[in-house]
N, C-alpha and C positions, 0 to 999 in steps of 0.2 A: 589386398589392393595396394598398388604402388602408384605414386604420382609421376607423370611424365616430366622429364627434365628437357626443356626445349632449347637451352642456350648452348647447343653443340657448336664448338668453334668451326668445325668443317662447313657448317651452313653459312658462316659469316665471313670467311676469308678464302680467296681463290688460290693462294700459294701455300706451300708447306712451310712450317717454321724451321728454325735451325735445328740441326742434330746436336745432341748433347756431346760434349767432350769431357772425358773423365781423367782424373789424375789422383794418384795416391794422396790421401789426407784431405781431399776436397770435401767440404760440408755440403750435403744434399738435403733438400726439404721436399715437401709434397709437390711444389710447383715443378721441380725438376723431373719427377716421375710422370707427372701429367704431360709435360712437354715431350718426354721420351715416347709415350704412347701416341701422342698427337702426331709426331713426325711420321711414324710408321703407318698409322691410320691414313694420314694425308697423302702419303706417297702411293699407297695401295688404291685409295679412292680416286686419285688423279689418273692413275693408269687405267682403272676400270672405266672411268667416265670417258676418256678419250679413245680407248681401244674399242669399246662396245656401245657407247652412247647411253641413253637412259630409256627405261620402259620395262615392259614385261619380259622376263627371261623364260619362265615356265609357269604354267598354271594361272591362278588368279582370275579364272572365268567368273563372271557375275551372272547369277541366275535369279529369276523371280519365282517364288514359291507361294502359291495361294492355297495350300492344303488347309482344310478347315480345322484339323486337329492341332495345328501349330500356329494358326493365324498367318496373315500375309507377311512374308518376309522377303528381304533381299539377302542373298547368300553370296559371299565372296569365297570362292573355293581356295584351298591351299595353293601356295605358289611363292615365287621369288621374283623380285624386281630390283632394278638399279635406279636410284634417283639421280637428280641432275648433278650432284657433287660426288657421285660414285659410291654412295653408301648402299649396302644390301638391305632391302626391306623384305622380310620373310613373314608370311602368314602361315603358321604351321598347321592349322586346322580350319574347318569351316568357320567363317565369321558371319554371324547373322545379325541383321538389323530389322527391328520390328517396324514395318513400313507404315502401318496405320498409326502407331504411337508417334512416330516421327512426323507424319502428316498433320496430326491433330495438334502437335506442340508448336508448329511453325506459325509465324505471323500470317494471317489470311491475305494481307496485301502482297507479301512476298510470293505466295502461291498463285495469287491472281495474276501477278506480273509474269509468272512463268507459264501461264496458260496460253498455248499457241494453237489456234484452231487448225491451222494448216498441218501441224504435226499430229493433231488428234487428241491433245491432252496437255498435261503439265509435264514440262521437260526438266529432267533432273540428271545431274552428272554425279558419278561415283568416283571418289579419289581415295588414294591411300598415301600415307606419308610416314617417314621414319620418326620414331620417338625413342628416347632412352629412358629407362625407368630405374630410379634409385632403389636399391635393395640392401639387405644385410646391415641394418643400422647398428653401429658399433661405437662404444665410448671413445671419445676423442677430446682434444683440447677445444674449447669454444672458439669459434671464428668470429671476427668482427668485433663490434663494441660490446662484448659480453664477457662475463666472468663466471658463468655457471660451472658448477662442479659435476653436473650430470649431463653435459652436452654429448650428443651423438652425431655421427656422420655416416653416410652410406659407405659400405666397404665394397660394393659391387654396383655396376651399371649394366642393365640388361637391354640389349637392342630389341626394340618392340615396334609396333605399328599402330596407326590410328586410321580408321576408315570413316569418311564423312560423305554426306549427301548435300549437294548444292543446287537449289533451283536456278534455272537459266532464264532471266528476263530478256536477254538480248534478242534482236531480230536482224539477221539470222543468228543462230546459236553457234559460237565458234567451236571448232574441233582442233586438236593438236596438229601442228605442222610436223612433217617428217624431216629427219636429218638428210643431208647430202642430196638435195633435189637435182635431178639430172633430166635433161630434155628427152632423151631416149634411153632405153634399157641398156644399150651398149656404147654410150657416149663416153669414151675413156677420157677425152680431153675435158669434157664438162665435169666429170667426176674428179679429175686431178685438180681443176680449178676450185671445186668445192672444198677439197682438202686444204688447199692453200688459204682459202677464205675462212675456214672454220675457226682458227685461232683468234682472229680479230673479232669475229662474231661473238664468240663465247666471252672474250675479255670485255667487250662492250656491255655484256649483260650484268656485270658485277657493279654494284653501287655501295655506298657506305652502309647500307642496311642489309647487304647480302645480294642475292640474285634478283634481278628485275622480273616481274611477272611475265609469263607467256600469255598468249592469246586465250588459252583455255582457263586461266586462273581468274577467280572472282576477286573483287576488292578485299583487301585485308586477309587474304588467304596465304598460308605458308607457300612460298613460291618454289619450294622443292617438292611439293605434292605431285603425285603421279596420277594422271587421268587413267581410269580403268574402263569405264563404260558410260553410255548414255541411256537413260530410261525415259520412256514416254508412258505416263500414267493416264490411261483413258479417262477423260472427264469432260464436263460441260461447265461453262461459266455460270456461277450462281448470282444471286442478288448482290448489289453493290456492298462492299465491305465484308463479304463472306468468302470462304474458301470455295474453289471450284468443286463441283459435285462429282465424286468418283463414280465411274461406270463399272459394271460388273466384269467387263472384258479384262483379260490378263494384260499386265504391263509388257511392253516390248523392250528388249535389251539389245543394244548395239555394242558388241564386244570387239568389233573389227577396226574401229577408228582410233584405237589407242596406239601409242608408239611401242614397238617391239624391239627387244634385243635378241637378234636371231642367233641361236647356237650354231657353232661351226658345223656340227654334224647335220643339223637341219638344212643348212645352206648346201652342203655337199650332196645330200640326198635329193634336194630340189634340182640341183645341177646335173643329176644323173650319175654321180660319182660313187 
């Protein structure tokens, strides 16, 4: 097991840092090499975010599996996405969440608040986010106010992911907005104006703490998290202070309301090219 490292600088700053300038005889330390990587990561992420937007690139379909042999599960299929700062989020294999275990571990009041009779049950959203995991602990000089002789530091950071479920108490429950809203499918002037406006809209989203939340984000949620799907868990409201009572019907999954990063080949095929 490796612990996620959440203080990725790309999540906290909208612009790329300076490029390193080298000279013969210059003394370099770990900070210089970190900045070297950060510059290239930042430029690539910036290009991906503005050229393609954020959302699902391929895969990442969310399925509900109620097979008795495995227990009730939510399965996020393998796939690739771009987050709001242009980082690639890859799920390399099926990611399974034990739904009943999650349901029983949650505060009954939170589930009761997410119970919406009009929807037919408890409304839950599935998100994925980028995390990096420290690996390859290696002997190193102690950092900070320490003088240990057995200090270690990670020699590798692996790009990973984290999938989370969030009950939705709002009424109505918000879904993600789509980029570049256009009044009609072929309104070139409207699309051009949306391109002009995009820079200021994105710049206004940055705060001292990173990106401001979008409408689909819950309070205190990582605002680079990517919405994948909305679940409705069939249930009826129970006695006061208890969890809604799950029904035997299968959960419904809305995979279509997420943001998509449409591959060029898919757009060409759709256009008949």
